N, C-alpha and C positions, 0 to 999 in steps of 0.2 A: 756571503757565507759560502765557502768552498763546498762544492758538491751539491748545492741547492740552487744557486743563481740561475743556472740554465734550464732548470726544470719547467715544463709546461704540462700541467695535469688537468684532466676533466674533473668535474665535481665528484664523480664516483671514485676516480683514482685518488683524488685528494682525501676523500673520506677514508679510504683504505689506508693510505700512507700516514695520516695524522690521527686516525682513530677518533675522528669526530663524526657523529651520526650524520647521515646525508641530509636530513631535514635541517639540521643546524648549520651545515655547510652553506646551504642556500639562504638561510636566515641571516647568517653573518655577512654573506655577499650582499643581500638585499638591504641590509642596514648600512652599507657603504663603509664597513670597517676596513675592507681590503682595497679601497679605492686606489687606483694606479697599479695594482697587482692582479687585476682581473681584466681579461680581454675576451672579445668575441672572435671565435674561429670556427668556420663552417657552421655557423648558426648556433653554436653552443658556447657557453661560458667556460673559460679555462682559468686556472690560477697559476701565476707565474712566479718563479723564483722565491724570494723571501715571503711572498704571500702565504706560503705553506707554513712558515713559522708564525706568521701573524694569525693564521687560522687556528693553529694549535693554541697559541696564547689567548686568543679571543674565547676559545672554549674553556680553558682552564680558569679564566678570571670571570666567567659569566655570573657566577653567584657570589663573587667576592668584592667586586668593585661597582661603583655607581656607573651608569651608562656613560657619563661624561669622562670619568677617569679611565674607564675601559677603552673608550675611543682614543684618548690621548696616548695611552701606553701602546696600543696596537699601531696607531699611525706612526709613532716614532720608531717602532720595531721594524716596520717595512719601508721606512723612508729611504734607507740606504742599504746596499748589499753588504756593507762591511760592519754593520752595527752588531756589537757583541753584548753591550749593556745599554738599557734604555732607562730613562728617568723621567718621572712626572710626579713632582712633589705631592705627597711625601714618599712616594714609592720608587724604588730602584730595582730593576730585575736583570739578572744575568741570563741572557738568551742562549748561552752555549748549551745548557742541558736540554733546552727545548729543541734547539737545532739538531742536537745529537739524536733525539727521539725521531725527528723527521727523517734524518739520514738512515736510521735503522728501518723505518717504514719504507723508504725508497728502495733500500737493498732487498727487503722482503718482497716488494712488488716485482722487482726485476727478476728475482729468482722464481717467483710464482709464474711470471709470463714465460720464462725460459723452459719451464717443465711442461707447458701445455702445447698441444697441437690441435689443429682442426683439419679434418679430412672428410670430404663429402661422402666418401664411401664408408665412414665409420660413424654410426649414430647420426646420420644426416648432417654431418659437419659440425655437430656440437663439440665444445671443448672437451678433450680427454687428456689424461696424462700421457706424455710422449712414450711411445713404445708399448702402450697398453690400449685396451678398449674401455677403460674405466672413466666414466663421465666425472669431470671435476665438480660439477654442481651437485651431483648425487652425494659425493663424499662430503661436501660442505653442508648439505642438508642433514646428513648423519651427525655431524659435529653440532650443528645448531639445535638438533633434537636431543642432545645430551649424550650421544654415544661416545664412549672413551676412545682415545686414539688407539689404544691397544686392541680394542674390540674391532675397530675398523681395519687395523692392520692384519688381524686374524682373518677377516673377510676378504681382504685384498692384499695378500702377502707380497705381491709384486711392488707395492708402494712402500716407500720409507716413511718413518715417522715425520720427517721434515716435510715431505711432500704432502702428507695428510694435513698437517698444520697449516701449510701455505695455501691450501685449497680455500680456507676461510678468507685470506687476504685477497685471493683472485676473484672470488665471486662478489665481494663488495665492490671492487673496481670494475668488474664486468659481469653484472647481474644477468641472470637468464632472461632472455627476451620474451615478452609477452606474459610474464608472471611477476607477482610482487617479489622484491628482492628478499633474500634470506636474511634474517636477523643475525648480524655478526656474533660470533662466539663471544667476543669481548664486550658486546652490549648486553649479553645475557648474564654475564658475571657480575658480582657485586661491584658497586661503584668504587673506584680507586680513591685513595685518600686525597689525591691532588685536587679533587672537585670539592672537598669539604673542609680543607685546612684553612687556617687564618691567612690573611695576606702576608704576614710576617714569615710564613713557612713556604712561600713561593721562592723559586731560585732567585737569590738576591746577591748583589755585589757589595762588597764592603767599601 
C-alpha cells in the first residue's frame, strides 16, 4: 500500500495514527493478530507497514466478528503489501478506506512533529510549538479537559487552529514523560458508528 509500506511506528505513534487506544494496540499485538508486522527495535515493539492497516481493521472488527474470523481477516489484510481487498468467507472487505484513514493519520503526525521543537533553554527542553514558548502538552491538556479550540486560540493567539488540533495527535504519540498519558480528545468523544455497525456496513468490495 503506497505511503504505508515503509512506515515503522512505535505503539504510541501507531495509536495516534490509527486512533486505536494504546491499551488496545498492545492487546492486539499480544494476541498475535499482527504477526509478521511487529518487530523489536531498541528494546521496544514497533509496527511495520501494513501492520498499521491491520491494527485499524482489528480495532474496527473487535465487536463484530468472532475471534477466529477476526484473526483470519486481519492476517490476510497484512499478508501482502499490495492487498486492497481481503476475503474470509462470508466476509469481503475493501481495505482502501481503512488505508486512507491510516494515511490521513500519518500526515497529521508528520505535521504535528514538524510544528514542535525542544530547546533546553525553553521549559527545560519540553516540547513547545516552534517559534513560541507554549508547551504542546499544556494545550493538549486543555483540549482533553473540554476547552474549545476557539478558547485556546484566544489564550494563545500565536497558535493556529490547526496547530491546536494537532497537539492532541502529538501527545498521544509522544506522551509527557513521568506522567499518565492524556486521554485523547477522540477517545472522550462519543463512539463512532464504525464500532457499532453490522458487519455488512464495513467497507466491502462487490
